[in-house]
N, C-alpha and C positions, 0 to 999 in steps of 0.2 A: 554924141551918142546917146542912145537910150540905156539908162541903167538897167540892170538885170532885176526882174520883179521877184520880189521876196513872197513866199508861200506859207502861210501859217499851217503848222503841222498838227497843232491842237494842243500842244503841251506849252506854248507859248514862246517856243524857240523858232525863230525865222530860219528857212533854208531856201536856197536857190534852186530852180529848175535842173540846172545843169549837174549839180552835186546828186539830186536824186536818180537822174539817168546813169551816173557813174555808179552809183551803189548798185542799181539794177543791173547793170552789166557785170558788174564784179561778182554778183550774187550768182547769175547764170554760167559764169566760167567754173566756178567752184563745183567738182564732182560731188555727188552724194556720199557721205560718209558710209563706210560699210559697218555692219554690227560685229564686234571682235568675238562676241560671245558665240556667234553662229559658225563662224569659220574656224574657231580655236579647236584643237584636238582635245579629246576627253584627257583629264589628268588621271594620275594612278589612283587617287581618292574616289573620284568618281566610278572608274572601273571596280575597284574594290566594293565600292557601295553597291554598285548593280549586282556585283557576285553575291554579296552578303544577301541582298534581298531575295535573290532567287533561291539561295540556300534556305533561307528562312521559309519561303512559299513551299520547297520540297518538304521540309520537315513539318510543316502543317499538314501537308497531305500524307505523310507517313503517319503522323499522330492521330489523325482522322480514320486512317485504314486499320490502325492497329486498335482504336476504339471500337470500330465496327466489329473487329475480329474477336475481341473480348467479349462483346455483348453476344455474338454467335456461340462462343464457348460458354457462356452463362446460360443460353438457352439449351444448349446441348446436354450440358451437366445436368441442369434441373430435370430434364425429361428422362435421362439415363437414371439418376437417382430414384425418380419416382417409378420407373419401370422396375428398378432392383427391388424396390419396396413393394411393389405390387399395386400401386396407386393409380387410379383412373382419373386424369386431368379434366377429362371432359365432363366427368360427373361432379367436378367442385365448382363449376361456373354456374351462377344463378340463370334461369332462363329469362332474361330481360331483352326487350325490343330495342335496337340499336336505332337512333334518330336518322331521319332520311333527309339528307340536305341535298337541295336542288338549285340551280340557278334561277334568279327571278326572271321572268319574260317582259320583255318591252311591251310598252302599251300598243305598239304598231303591230305587235304578233298577237294580241288579244281581239278577238272578234268584239263588234260593237262598243270598241274603247270610246269613241265620241260621245255616243248615246249615254254612257254610263257616267261619263264627266260631268255632262250636263244636269244629270239627276244625282244631287249629292246625298241624298237620303237612301239611296237604293243599295242595298249590301251586294258585294261581290261574292258569287259563290266560289267557295275554296275547292281547289282540286282535291279528288280523293287520294290519299297516300296508298302506293302500292305496296303490298308487304313483301319485302325481300327476304330470301331464305336466311334463318338464323345462322351465325357464324360465332364461334366460341373465340373470343380474342383475349389472350392474357395481357394485362394492361403492363405490368411492368416486372422486374426481377423481384423487388420487395414483396409485391402482392402474392407471387407464385410461392415464395419461401414461407410468406405466412400462412398461406393456404396448406401447404405441406405440413407445417408445425401444427395446425390446428386438427388435421386429420389424424396425425401422428398422437397427438395427446387424447383423443377419442379414443382411438383403437387400443392404446397402452394405459390401462387403467392402473398399473402398478409404478408408474412414474419412471420408466426407463429413460436414459438420456437420448433426447431427440436432436441429434446435431448432424442430420443427413445434409443439411445445407447451410452454409454460412454466408451471412450478409457480406459480400464482398464489392458490391457495387457503390462507388463513391457519390453518383448522383441518383438520389432515390426518386425525383420527379422525372427522369429520362424515360420516355415511353419506348417499349419494344414490342415487336409483333412476332408471334412464333410462326416461323417459315420452316416447312420441312426440307424444302429445296435447299436452303441456306444451310442448314445443317448437316447436309449431305457433302458439303464442300470440306468439312473438317475431317482429319484423319482420325480413324476409329481408335487407333492406339493413344492418340493423344487426349482424345476424349475421356477414354477409359482410365488414363492415369490421373487425370483431373478428378473423375469421380472417386476413385480410390482414395485421394487425399481427403476427401470430406467425410470419410466413414471413419467411425470410431472403432476401437480394437474390439469391442463388445460386438458390434455390427459385423465385423470381418468375421470373426469367429461363427456367428450365427449363420452367415452366407456360405461359408465353408462347410459347415455341417449339414446344411440343406443341399448343398452341391454334391457332398460325399455320398447321402441317401439317394439322391436322385441319380447318381452315376452307378450305384450299386442294383437300382432297379433298372437302370437302362442296359445294364450288363447281363441281366437275367433275360431281359426281352431279346437281346441280339443273340443269346445263346440259344433260346427256343426258337427263334426265326432261323438260325443257322442250321439246327438240327431238322427243320422242316425242309428247307430248301436243298439241303444236301451238296451244296455247291463248293467245289475245291478251289482253293487258290494255288499259285505257284509255290513250290517247296524253295525254302531258303538254305543253300548249300555252303558250308564253310570248309576252305581248304587250309589244312595246317600241316605243320611239319618244320624240319630243320632247314638251316640255310643251305641253298644249292642242292636240294634233292629233286628239283625239276616241278614244283607246284605251279608257277607261272607257265612253265614250257607244256605242262600237260592242258592248262587251259588255252594256251595258244593253237595247240593240235585241234581241241574242241571247235574252237571258233575260226580256226584256218588264219589266224592274226599272228604279229610278231611283236607282242607287248616286251617279252623279256629281254630282247636285245636292245631295246630303248631306254632301259632302266639303268642307273648308275651303277657300274660294276656288275650288272646282270642280277642285282639284288632288289626285290621289291621293297620299297620304303613308304608307300601308302597303300590303304585298303582299297581294293577295286572291286566293282560288283559289274557282273555280265549277265545280261537277260537272254536265256536261251528259250525260244519259243518251241511249241510242241512239235512244229514241222522239222525243225533241226534234230529233235530227239528221234523223230521217227526214221529219218534217213541215216542216222548215226548208227541206230541199233538195227537195221535190216538184217545184218549177218547173224544175229542172235535167234536160232530157232525156237529157243524155249521162252522166249519173249514176245507176247501177242500185243502188237502196236494198237490193235483195235480197240482193246481193253484200257488203253492209256487215257485217264480222266484228268491228269493233271495239265493246265494250260501251259505249263513250261516250268522252268527253273531259274533261281536267281542265285548265282554262284559268287561268292564272295572269296576273294583272294588276300590272304594276310601275309606279313613279311615272317620270315623264320628266324631272322638274325636274334640274338639274345637280348639286345636292348629294345625289341620291340614287341616285349611281352604285354604291354598294354593294348597293343594294336590286336594282338591274338586274342585276348580276354575279350576286347569290344566286338570281335567278329563272331566268336563262340556263343555270346551272349544272345544272338539273335538267330542262330542257325536252327533248322529242323533236323539236319543231318550233316555230319561232318565227313571228308575225306582227309584221312592222315596219311599223307605221301611218306613213304620210306624208302630210303636209298638201299637197294638190295646188296650193294657192294659195302656199305658202312654199318649195316643192321642199325640198331636203335642209338641215335645220338641224343646229346642233352636236351636240345629244346624238341626232340620227338617225344621224349619222356614228360617233360613239362606240358606239351600239348595233351598227352593222354591224361594226366591229371587234371588238366582244364577241364575237359570233356566228360571225365568221370564226376566231378565235383557238380558239374551243370546237368548230369544225367543225359547227355546228348548223345543218341545213337551214332555210331560211325563205322566206316569200312576202311580198311588199310589197302592201300593202294602200292604195291610193290613196284616201284618204278626202277627203270633202267636194266630190264630184263635182257636188252638187246646186248648188253656188255658180258653177258655170260658165254663161256666157251661153247664154239660150233652152234651158236644161236641162229636159227633159221626164221627170218622173219616172213610174215604173211597176214598183213593186216586185215584182208578180205575174208578171214577165217574168224570163227570165235577161239577165245584163248583156250578152251578145252581142248580144241581140235589140234592147236598149235603146240601146246604142253605135251602132248602124246608123240610128237615129233622130236622132243628134245630127250638129252640123256637123264640118267637118274639123279644127277648133280642138281637138277632144277628144283627137285622135291625135297631138297635139304632144307626146310624152312625152320628147323627146330634152333638154329642159331639165332632167330630172333628173340628168342627167350620171352615169348608172350603167348597165352592160351590161345592158339589161332588155327584156323583151318581155312584151305582154298573153299571159295564161296560156292562152287558146284559140288563140294563134298561135305559141306557144313549141315548136318541134320539138326542141330542145337544150336539156332543163333543165340540163344539168351545167355548161353555159357561161353560159347566160342566166338571169337572175333573172325569175321569173314575177311578174308584175302583175295584182292584182284590184281594178278600179276599186270603190269602195264608197261608199255614204252614210249615216252613222249617224243622219242627221236623217230621211231619207226610207225608208231600209230597202233601197235599191237595191243589188243586188250581196252581200247578206248571206248568200244561200242559196249563191250561187257560191264565196263565201269557205269556207264549211264543206265543200262538196262537193270543191272543190280539195284541202283538207288531208286530209280522209279518204282520197280517192283516192290522194293522193301516198305517205300514210304506209303504206298497205296494199301498195302495189307496191313501194316503195324501202325502207321500215323495218320490214319484218315481222319479221326475226330480233330487231330491236332490242325491238320490242314484245311479244315472246312472255313470257308469265308465268312467272315461277320463284318458287320457296318462300324464295330468299335476299333477306332485307329490305335495302332500300334505301330510307332516308328521311332527312329533313332539317328541321331546327326553322327555321320561317320568321319566326316573332314570338313572344315571351314578352308576355303580357297578365294583366292584373289583371281577373278576371270577377266581377260580383258575384254573390254567393252559390256561387261556386265555389273564390275564392282565385286564386291563380296557376296559369295554364295556357298550354300551348304549342299554338301552331297549327303542326301538322306537314304535310308533305307525304309521304305513302308512296307512291313512285314504283312500288316493286315488292315481291313478298313479301307478308307478313302481320304484323300486331301484335295482341296479345290482352290482355284485363284480366288483370291479375296478372303480366305479363312484368317481368323485371327489366332495366330501360333504362339506358344510359349515354350521357351527353351532357356537353357542355362547360360549364364555369361559371366564375365569375370568380377562385374562389380554387383552382381545379382541377376535374378530371373529378367529375361528380354521378352517383350510383348510388341509384336510387329504383325503387320499383314503382309500376305503372300502376293507378290507382285507378279511372278511367272513360275511357271513349272516346266523345266526341259527335259526331255525324254532321250535318252541316245539311241542310236541305230541298234536293232537287234544283233546279237553276237558281236558287241563292241563293248571295250573297257568304259566304264563311267568316267574314270580319271585321265582317259586319253582324250586329247583335243580333237573334236571332229564336228561333224553336223548334228545338230540336235533338232528334235521335233517339238514345237511348242503344243503343251496341252493345257485344257481348262481344267481337268480334274484327272487324278489317276488313283487306281486301286491297288492293293497288295496281291502279290508280293512283287515289288519293282524297286529298282533303283534309279532315283531322280536327281536332278538339280533344281534346287529352290532358290529364287530370287527375292529378295525382300530387303527392306530398309533396316538399319542399326544392327547389322551383323558383324561388325569390326570386332567386338569382344565376345562373341559367341564362343563356346567350349563345345568340343567334339566328345563323342563317347556317352553323351545322356541323352534321356529320352526328349522326343519332341511331342508336344500336345496341340489339339484344336480347341479353343474356349469358344462356347456359343453365346454366353453372356457372362455377366459381371461375376456372378458367383462361381462359374466355372474357371475364370481367370484367376480368382482368389485361390482357389483349391488347388490350381495346377502350379500357381507361384510357391505355395506352400510345399508342394510335392518336390519342386525343382530345387528349392533352397536347401533342402534336406540332403540332396546328393553333391551340392557345390562345395562343401567344405573338404571331402576328400579328393575331389577331382582338381582343387587349388594347392593341395600338398605338394604335387609334384612339380609346380612352377613357382615356387617361392624363390626370393632372391635373397642375397646378402649385401651389407654395405661395400664388402671389398670381394672381388673375384674375377672371373673372365666373363667375356662377352660370347654370346652364343646367338647364332643366325641360322635359320631353318626355313625351308620352302613352305611347309605346311605345318600345322599343330600337332599332328601325329608324329613327324620326325622331330619336332622340338620337344614333344615329350620323352620320346624314347633318349634323345641326346642328353637331356637333363637328369633323367633317371640313371643312366650310366655314369655322369659326372658325380653324382650324389654317392653312387656306389664306391667310387675311387677317392671320396674326400676331396673333391675340388668345387670350392664356392662359385657361385655365380652371380653376379652383380647385375647384369643387363642381359635380356634376351629380345629376339626380334623374330617374327615370320613375315611372309608376305603381307598379312592383313594386321599383324600386332607389333607394337612397338611399347616396350615397358622399361621403365628405369626405376631404381628405388627412391 
């Protein structure tokens, strides 16, 4: 037999051909090994590392966004400060031409490129630069602050403190560009707060004095313009009286509504306002022959209903402070009661003209009701006991017999149940206001408004019930009002107007308006109203100086307003639906020496 041939493998070790074939067959049978890393599931550490990396990426994006927001705030703050100081930033920049950078053209695009390349000493004609319009660009925040400071030092030779702008930028080399569109993204109130923080006390006082002088001049111009136009605004009527005398019932009769039955115990606990247009006045006074409706110049009436309960004296004062004319409702069966006397004192202290509504005359013996006749004709049908008004113990006279209204208080007999005398009441009020209060009712562009209530409205958040007595208020206006922690500066987001002859405090349909003029009761929607206080004025600031002046005015009235809602370490918990009811309850608890440690309303939560 032939012996198997040996094959030299190359490393000196002999091997047979059969062994080599066996190895190749064995390698073919073995399947390829799978990569365990590809099929293995990710571990917890890998998942956690991936989440951490994503979170870090989000944090970097947020930091970049905040940095860009801070730069926009810096730009806005600089321009607001410069505007408040009266500086022209465009005049500060030197008139320098900006270099014109353009892309280099390829040789293929240049004509005669081959010929020019062959001739080396031939100069290529440079294209003429097209002059672009000059644009003033502020390089960075530090340059802007330095320029503002240089101008201030030139203007102020006496060396006053020039700290309008503080260098808050951490990176002085970072370039920013002034973009008016970007600054509009900032909230005006936030920009104003930042601007005020950069002003010194001396600068604030100077701006306040300038604003005060400007407002006095503005007030004189508004008065002169009002005297020339002689346009009348709606009169503000306040309804006062003792509890359960029929105040809300009288308004329900005038409006053909039923607000009184929806209130807790039939007692008014909030201030309500009703807009009565001129058309309703004309139809309601049609039976009064002595009143010529064609001579009615008033565009309407704004009637404010106040609580008569003893605890709600704060709301009675709040309502009477705005009214042009008042209706004092007296129950004919009970004569003058305690809150009626208090209402008379309030009206006399504020020198507000008023008329007495002798309500519930339908309860007199053998009273014959006829609401379609004037009250003078109806009174002639009654017995002599109706004329026995001496029991009221006031120097008063029936309105149609009163020849001396300066010394005698006019009385109008009414019945909210039957409607007797309601037309006479409206006719007497309109006639008296046009004859004796015409100058006071002249419309002026100067805003006079007050916050009556702060409420939590479903779908709208915290809102304000505002009585606009005179002037106008618009969407987008910057308003200043009182808050628990100091003056609140915010921007009007919306103005809601209730339907005519409906209560402002009653939930219903509202009309959205861009602006409103006095006298009207409206609901104002804005931010940061959670700690707003009712009963104090509302102002509209046109610039930084106005804001500082109004904030100073608001701060003066805050101290007295906060006294009624102070808390003690130990006491009872008080919960109310509105701030007006909360104030009244706290005043009552204080009168009976019950301490209060915690109180809350629908929008307010306070703990010691």
